N, C-alpha and C positions, 0 to 999 in steps of 0.2 A: 636163752632167756631174753625176754623182751626188754626194751629200753626202760630204765628206771627213771621215774619222774620225782625229783626231790620234793619233800613235803615242807609245808610252812613251818617256820621256826617255832611259832606259838604252839602248834600241834605237837611237835617233837618235845618241847618243854613240858607240855601237859602229860605226855606219856612218861617222861622221866619223873615227874612229880608223883604220878600214880605208882611207879615202881619204888620210889623212895619211901612213900607212905605205906607200901605193902597193902594197898587198897584192893579189895576184890573188884574185878571189872568184867564186863561183858563186851567182847569185841566181835563185831560182824565184819567179815572180809571176803574177798574173792580169792579162792584158792588157785593154784597153778593151772587147773583145768578150766577155770572161768566160772566155777560154781560158787554159790554163796555158802559160806560156812560160818560157824559161830564157836567161840571158845569162852568159857567162863573160868575165871581164876585170877591169880596175881601175875603182874608183869615182873619178871625177875631180871630182865636186862633189856636195854635199848642200845644198839650198837651199829657200827658200819663195817662192812666187809666188801672189799673191791669196789668202793664208791657206791654201794647200795646199803640203805638203812633197814634194819630189822628190829623186831622185838621178839623176845622169847618169854613164853608164859610158863608158869610153874608146872603145867601139864607136859611140857617138853615141846609144845607147838611153837614153831618159828614162823613169823609172818613178815612179809615185806611191807614196809610202812605205806608205800603208795597203793597197796591193795586193800587197805583198811577203809571200810565204809562208815562205821560208827563205833564209838566207845561210850558205854553206859548210856545208850539211846541218844547220844548227841552226834549228829552227822559231822564228818570230817570237814565239810564245807563251812561249818560254823567257825572254824579256827582260821579261815583264810580271808576274813573280812578285815 
């Protein structure tokens, strides 16, 4: 596994808020093969395992947070300002 790059706290908090509100979301991310992928659904968990942060969607998809490109058409970089 490549080195995990911690995400901005504001971005992490936004993901937790979406999970708490059970809001339908569209997440665009880079999968383990480096390909763009998309998942539509609810975030059911945001968690850390072995010092790497993940989210789990209601579809069962698990995504490393540093691979997320956008959530609901808002680019991740917008949370890092």
